[in-house]
C-alpha positions in Angstrom: 106.1 97.5 95.8 107.7 95.8 93.0 105.4 95.2 89.9 107.7 93.5 87.9 107.3 96.0 85.6 110.8 96.7 83.1 111.3 100.3 83.3 111.8 101.7 79.7 111.3 105.2 80.1 112.6 108.4 81.3 114.7 109.7 84.5 112.3 111.5 87.1 113.7 113.2 90.3 111.7 114.3 92.7 112.7 116.9 95.8 111.4 117.5 98.8 113.3 120.4 101.0 115.1 119.3 104.0 112.7 120.5 106.7 110.7 118.5 108.8 107.2 118.1 108.3 104.6 115.4 109.7 102.7 114.3 106.4 104.4 113.0 103.3 104.3 115.2 99.7 101.1 114.0 98.4 101.7 116.3 95.0 105.1 114.5 94.7 103.2 110.7 95.4 100.8 111.8 92.5 103.4 113.0 90.1 105.4 109.3 91.3 102.0 107.7 89.9 101.9 109.5 86.7 105.2 108.8 85.8 106.2 105.9 87.6 105.2 101.7 86.5 101.5 102.5 86.2 101.8 105.0 84.5 104.6 106.5 81.9 107.1 103.9 83.0 110.0 106.1 84.1 112.4 105.6 86.2 111.6 107.7 89.5 113.8 108.9 92.0 112.7 110.5 95.6 115.0 112.4 97.9 114.5 114.4 100.7 117.4 117.2 100.9 120.3 117.2 99.2 121.5 113.6 97.8 124.5 113.9 95.6 124.5 110.6 94.4 121.7 112.0 92.1 124.0 114.1 90.4 125.8 111.5 88.5 122.6 110.8 86.6 121.2 112.5 83.6 117.5 113.8 84.4 114.7 113.9 82.2 112.9 116.5 84.5 113.1 117.5 88.0 110.2 118.4 90.6 110.4 120.3 93.6 107.5 120.1 95.9 106.9 123.4 98.4 105.4 123.4 101.9 106.0 126.6 104.1 106.3 129.9 102.9 108.7 130.8 105.6 110.6 127.8 105.0 111.9 130.0 102.1 115.7 129.4 102.5 115.9 125.9 102.9 113.3 125.6 100.0 115.7 127.5 97.3 118.2 125.0 98.6 116.1 122.4 97.4 115.7 124.4 93.8 119.4 125.4 93.5 120.0 121.3 93.7 117.1 120.7 91.4 119.2 123.0 88.9 122.7 121.4 89.7 121.1 117.9 89.1 119.5 119.1 85.5 122.7 120.1 84.7 122.1 123.8 84.7 118.8 123.3 82.2 116.0 125.2 84.1 113.5 124.4 81.8 113.5 121.1 83.0 112.9 121.8 86.8 109.2 122.3 88.0 108.3 123.6 91.5 104.8 123.5 93.3 103.0 123.1 96.2 101.8 125.6 98.5 104.5 128.0 99.1 105.3 128.3 95.2 101.8 129.0 95.0 101.0 131.7 97.8 104.5 133.3 97.2 104.4 132.5 93.4 105.3 136.1 92.2 108.3 136.1 94.7 109.5 132.8 93.6 109.3 134.0 90.1 111.2 136.9 90.4 114.3 135.6 91.1 116.6 135.9 88.4 118.5 132.9 89.2 115.5 130.5 88.6 114.5 132.3 85.2 113.0 129.3 83.3 112.1 127.2 86.0 108.3 126.2 85.8 106.4 127.6 89.0 103.0 126.0 89.0 100.5 127.8 90.9 97.4 125.6 92.2 96.2 122.4 91.8 97.4 119.8 89.0 93.6 119.2 88.2 93.8 119.7 84.3 94.8 117.3 82.0 98.7 116.8 83.0 100.5 118.6 80.0 98.2 121.5 80.5 98.9 121.7 84.7 102.8 121.2 83.8 102.9 124.0 81.2 104.3 121.9 78.8 105.1 123.3 75.6 103.7 121.0 72.6 105.9 122.9 70.0 109.1 122.8 71.8 108.5 118.7 72.1 109.1 118.8 75.9 108.6 115.5 77.4 104.8 114.5 77.2 103.9 117.7 76.2 101.0 115.7 74.0 99.1 114.4 77.6 96.4 116.9 76.8 93.6 114.3 77.6 95.0 112.3 80.2 93.7 112.2 83.8 94.7 115.2 85.9 97.7 114.4 88.3 95.5 115.5 90.9 93.1 113.0 90.9 95.7 109.8 90.5 96.2 107.7 93.3 99.5 108.6 95.3 102.3 106.4 95.0 103.7 105.0 98.7 106.3 102.9 97.2 108.3 106.2 96.7 108.7 107.0 100.7 111.1 103.6 101.1 113.6 105.7 99.0 114.2 108.4 101.7 115.8 107.9 105.1 113.3 110.6 106.7 110.3 108.6 108.6 107.1 110.4 108.3 105.4 110.7 112.0 102.1 110.1 109.6 102.6 107.7 106.7 100.5 104.5 107.9 97.1 106.1 106.3 95.1 106.6 103.4 95.6 110.5 102.6 93.1 112.0 100.6 90.4 114.4 100.3 86.6 114.3 100.6 85.8 117.8 99.3 88.4 120.4 98.2 88.0 124.2 98.8 86.1 126.4 101.3 83.2 128.4 101.5 84.9 130.8 103.9 87.4 133.8 102.7 89.3 134.1 105.8 91.9 136.9 105.7 95.1 134.9 107.0 94.0 132.0 105.1 95.6 130.7 101.8 92.9 128.2 101.0 91.0 131.0 98.5 94.3 130.9 96.5 95.3 127.4 96.6 92.1 125.5 96.0 89.0 127.7 95.3 85.6 127.8 96.4 84.3 124.3 98.2 83.4 121.5 95.4 83.6 117.5 95.9 86.7 115.7 95.3 86.8 112.1 94.4 85.4 109.1 95.6 87.1 108.1 99.1 85.8 104.1 98.1 88.0 104.5 94.7 90.8 105.9 96.6 90.9 103.2 99.2 90.4 100.1 97.2 93.5 101.8 94.7 95.9 101.6 97.6 94.7 98.2 98.9 95.1 96.9 95.7 98.7 98.5 94.7 100.5 98.9 98.4 98.1 97.2 100.9 95.7 98.2 103.4 96.5 101.2 105.7 95.5 101.7 109.0 94.1 105.5 109.1 92.4 107.6 107.2 93.7 111.4 107.2 91.2 113.4 105.0 92.5 117.2 104.3 89.6 119.3 103.9 89.3 122.7 104.8 85.7 122.3 105.7 84.1 119.2 105.6 81.3 120.4 107.2 80.1 122.7 104.4 80.0 120.0 102.0 76.6 119.2 100.7 77.2 115.7 100.8 78.5 115.6 104.4 76.3 112.6 105.3 77.1 110.6 102.4 80.8 111.6 102.9 80.2 110.3 106.9 78.6 106.8 105.6 81.2 106.5 103.0 83.5 106.5 105.8 81.4 104.0 108.2 81.5 101.7 105.0 84.8 101.7 104.8 85.2 100.2 108.0 86.2 103.6 110.0 83.8 103.1 113.3 84.7 103.4 116.7 87.0 100.6 118.1 87.6 99.3 114.3 90.6 97.7 114.5 92.9 96.3 111.2 95.0 93.3 111.7 97.4 92.9 108.9 98.4 89.4 107.9 101.9 90.1 109.6 100.7 91.5 112.9 99.2 89.3 115.9 97.2 92.1 117.6 94.8 94.8 115.2 95.5 98.4 115.7 93.0 100.8 116.5 92.3 102.8 113.5 91.4 106.5 113.2 90.0 109.2 111.1 91.5 112.7 111.1 89.8 115.7 109.2 93.6 117.2 110.2 92.8 120.6 108.8 89.8 121.2 111.6 86.1 121.3 111.1 84.1 124.9 111.5 82.6 125.7 115.0 79.8 127.9 113.4 78.2 125.2 111.2 78.5 122.3 113.7 77.3 124.8 116.9 74.4 125.3 114.3 73.1 121.6 114.1 73.7 118.4 116.5 73.4 116.5 113.3 77.0 117.3 112.5 79.0 115.9 115.6 76.0 113.1 116.1 77.4 111.5 112.4 81.1 112.4 113.5 80.7 110.4 117.0 79.8 107.4 114.3 83.3 107.1 113.0 86.9 106.5 114.7 87.6 110.2 114.4 90.8 111.1 116.7 91.0 113.6 117.5 87.8 116.2 117.0 90.1 119.1 116.0 88.1 122.4 116.0 89.3 125.6 114.9 89.0 128.6 117.7 91.1 131.4 115.4 90.1 134.5 117.8 87.6 135.0 120.4 84.8 136.2 118.1 84.6 132.0 117.4 83.9 131.8 121.5 80.4 130.7 121.9 80.1 128.5 118.7 83.4 126.7 119.5 82.5 126.3 123.4 78.8 125.2 122.1 80.8 122.2 119.8 82.7 121.2 122.5 79.9 120.6 124.6 77.5 118.9 122.2 80.6 116.9 121.3 81.0 115.8 124.9 77.0 114.7 125.0 77.9 112.5 121.9 80.6 110.8 123.6 83.8 112.4 121.8 86.1 113.0 124.5 89.6 113.2 122.6 89.9 116.7 121.1 92.2 119.4 119.7 91.9 122.6 118.3 94.3 124.9 116.0 94.5 128.5 117.9 96.1 131.5 115.5 98.1 134.2 117.4 100.1 137.1 116.0 97.1 138.1 113.7 94.6 141.0 115.6 94.5 139.0 118.8 96.7 139.9 121.7 99.0 137.7 124.4 95.8 138.5 126.7 93.1 136.9 124.1 95.5 133.9 123.2 95.7 133.2 126.9 91.7 133.5 127.3 91.6 131.0 124.8 93.9 128.6 126.0 92.3 128.6 129.6 88.7 128.2 128.6 90.1 124.9 127.4 91.0 124.3 130.6 88.1 125.3 132.5 86.3 122.9 129.8 88.5 120.0 130.5 87.9 120.2 134.2 84.4 120.5 133.9 83.5 117.8 131.8 86.5 115.6 131.7 87.6 115.1 128.6 90.8 116.0 126.8 91.4 119.2 124.7 95.3 119.7 123.2 95.6 123.3 121.8 98.2 124.1 119.2 98.8 127.6 118.8 99.7 128.5 115.2 101.5 131.9 115.0 100.4 133.7 111.7 102.2 134.5 109.1 100.8 136.3 105.5 100.3 133.6 103.4 102.7 135.1 100.6 105.9 136.1 103.3 108.8 133.9 102.9 110.4 134.9 106.4 108.8 134.5 109.8 109.8 138.1 110.4 105.7 139.2 110.7 104.5 140.6 113.7 100.7 141.7 114.8 100.0 145.0 116.0 99.3 143.9 119.8 102.5 141.9 120.1 105.9 142.3 120.1 109.0 140.2 118.1 110.2 139.4 121.6 107.2 138.4 123.2 106.7 136.1 119.8 110.1 134.4 120.4 109.1 134.0 124.4 105.4 132.2 123.1 107.8 129.6 121.0 110.4 128.9 123.8 107.0 127.8 126.5 105.4 125.9 123.5 109.1 124.0 122.7 108.3 122.1 126.0 105.7 120.2 124.6 106.4 120.1 120.8 103.7 122.8 120.4 100.7 121.1 122.1 99.4 122.9 125.0 97.6 120.8 127.5 94.3 121.0 129.3 96.0 119.5 132.7 95.3 122.8 134.8 98.6 122.1 136.7 100.5 122.2 133.7 99.1 124.4 132.0 99.3 127.2 135.1 103.2 126.1 135.5 103.9 126.7 131.7 101.4 129.8 130.9 100.2 131.1 134.3 97.1 130.9 136.2 96.1 134.5 134.6 96.4 137.1 131.5 98.6 139.1 133.6 100.6 136.1 134.5 100.9 135.1 130.9 102.4 138.3 130.0 104.7 138.3 132.9 106.3 135.0 131.7 106.4 136.5 128.0 108.2 139.6 129.4 111.0 137.2 130.6 114.4 136.9 129.7 114.3 133.7 127.2 116.9 132.0 129.4 114.5 132.1 132.3 111.6 130.9 130.3 113.9 128.1 128.4 115.4 126.7 131.5 112.9 127.4 134.2 113.4 125.2 136.7 116.9 125.8 136.9 116.2 129.6 137.4 113.5 129.0 139.7 114.7 126.3 142.1 118.3 125.9 141.3 121.6 127.8 140.8 120.0 130.3 139.1 117.5 131.3 141.4 119.3 134.2 143.3 119.9 135.7 139.9 116.2 135.1 139.1 115.3 136.8 142.5 117.2 139.9 141.6 115.4 140.2 138.4 112.2 140.6 139.7 113.2 143.1 141.7 114.2 145.0 139.2 111.4 144.5 137.0 109.1 145.3 140.0 110.7 149.0 139.5 109.8 149.2 136.1 106.8 151.8 135.0 104.3 150.7 132.5 106.1 153.4 130.0 109.6 151.6 131.1 108.3 147.8 130.2 107.1 149.1 126.8 110.6 151.0 125.8 112.4 146.9 127.2 109.9 145.3 124.7 110.9 147.6 122.1 114.4 147.2 122.7 114.5 143.6 123.1 112.1 143.1 119.9 115.1 145.1 117.8 117.8 142.6 117.7 118.3 138.8 118.1 119.3 137.7 121.2 123.3 138.3 120.3 122.6 141.7 120.0 121.3 142.1 123.6 124.6 142.8 125.0 124.7 146.1 123.1 121.3 147.6 123.8 122.1 149.6 127.0 124.0 151.7 124.9 121.2 152.6 122.9 119.1 154.4 125.7 119.4 156.6 128.4 117.1 155.2 130.9 118.6 154.1 134.2 116.1 151.4 134.7 116.5 150.1 131.5 120.3 149.6 131.9 120.1 148.1 135.2 117.5 145.2 133.7 119.3 144.5 130.4 121.9 142.7 131.6 119.7 139.8 132.8 118.4 139.3 129.4 121.8 138.8 127.8 121.9 135.4 127.0 123.7 132.6 128.6 127.2 131.1 127.1 127.0 128.7 124.3 128.4 126.2 126.3 126.3 126.2 129.6 123.3 126.5 126.9 124.4 123.6 125.1 124.7 121.4 128.6 121.3 122.6 129.6 119.8 122.0 126.0 120.9 118.6 126.1 119.2 118.0 129.2 116.4 119.7 128.2 116.1 117.5 124.9 116.0 114.6 127.5 113.1 115.8 129.2 111.2 116.6 125.9 111.8 113.2 124.7 110.0 111.6 127.6 106.6 113.5 127.0 103.9 111.5 126.3 103.1 113.3 123.1 102.0 111.0 120.3 104.4 111.7 116.9 101.2 111.9 115.1 100.3 115.1 117.3 103.1 116.9 117.4 102.4 120.7 115.2 103.9 120.6 111.4 105.9 123.9 112.0 109.1 123.8 110.6 109.8 126.9 112.2 109.0 125.7 116.1 112.4 125.1 117.0 113.9 128.0 115.5 114.3 129.5 119.2 116.3 126.4 120.6 118.5 127.0 118.0 118.6 131.0 118.8 119.2 130.0 122.3 122.3 128.2 121.5 123.8 130.4 119.4 
C-alpha cells in the first residue's frame, strides 16, 4: 500500500530462502514494518531465493529468515547470497528464525560466516538489543534501545507484492494470542524458541491495525503452540467472536459481489489432553469459525484423550478436523498405521471428516533429513514419503482411499513399505498395467524370504541412495537377496520422467485445498530421488 511517504533512509534487503512454504515470513514482515515508511522510513526490498538484480544496490543491512532446519543447504545458499549482496561485509548480515535458533551453534560454527549476526529466539526486546547492535561501533540504529520490540509490530503485508511467489495462505491476519507452551516435549523446539506459556499482544489491536493499513483480511491464522493452556482462553475466544469470526460469517469487500466465508485456524494444533479434560474448551471453540480443528496425535499414549476430544467435538457440531501425527520418533510403522486407521473408523462412525498429516520427526537441531528412529529403517521412511506424495502429505479418512494407499491392516502397511519404490510410486501401472507381470514375479520372490532375510534386505536398501541399489548384490552372499534385489533397481530416468508427468497431472486434479497442504519442504525429496 502506497502511503505517499518519501523514502529518505537506508537500503534494507530482506531474503527468504527459495524453499516452498505455506505461510509468508512473519518475522521479515515485522522487520519490514520496523524499517519501512511507518518506521525508520528506509528503502525495503524483499526477495525469495536469489535475485541478482539486488546486487547493483549498496545495502546497509541484509536480513535472512530461516524456517526448516533440514533445509540447511537452501538456507546456506541464501546466506551466501546475502554476504554477496552486502559486498562481503558480514557485519551487515543478520540471520534469524526457527532454524537459526534451533541449530544456532551449527550456523555459528561455519567459518565462512564469521561476523554474521545469528539471532536466537524472538526479537522481543528493544530493537538494538534484540539485533545485538554495537552502539560503540555506531552501527545503524544501535541507539534504538527503548523502542517497541520488533516482535510486537504489525506485519508489513506490502512486501509480499515484491515477489512472484504466492503463499498458499496469505489472505489472513497472522498473529499470536499466546506464546510458548506448558509442555516440554523432547521432540519439540518451542521451549528453545519461545519459552514458557504467556500471553501475547491484543488480537483486536492487530486486526484493527492491519485493517487500517492494508485492508481487511478474510481469515485469522493464529500460530499459538498451545492456546488451550492459556489462562485467558475464554477471553481469547470471546475476542475472536467479537472480531466477527463466527460460524457462517462472510467477508465482503467492496470489489466483491459475493462474500467469502471466514475461518479461524490455530495452525499449530490444540492439546487433546486439555480438550478431553473439560467439554468447555470444545464448546467454546465451536462458537468461532474454526476450520479445521487441528488436534495433535503424536503417539499412541494420546489415543484415549484424542479419541475423546474428537467425540466431544462431534457433539458440538464440529465436523472438519485435522491432526498432526509425528512418526520416526519412538513409534513404529505399526504404531503410525494404528493412529491413521483410528481416524478412518471415527470418520465412518461419526460421519465427520478428519485429515491426517503424518510429520516425519527430525531432531530440532539437525540440519539434514537423515535421522532414522530406532524402530524404522531409512528405506521404510522413503517409502512413507512416496506414499504421501499422492495427496500432498494428507491422509484421507475415506476407507476405500485409505486401504488403497496404506493397506487394511498394519501388516499390509508394512508390506507396502517393503515394496520397490517404483511399485509404490506408479502403483496402478504395476498392479493392473504393463508392469503387472514383473510385480507378480517380485511378490513370489518376496514370499520366499524369511524374517531374517527381510531384515537384511531392508538394511541393505537403507545403506545407499536409489542410484546405488544396482550394486548391492555384491554386498551379500545370500542367494535369496541376490534374486530379489534387481526388482528394487529404479527404472530409467526417461521412463520415470514420463510416468512422473502423468502422476503430477493426477495430483493436480486432487480436491485438496491449498491451505491444507503440508508445510514440509522435504515432502518431494523422494519425487526428485525417483527421477534421479
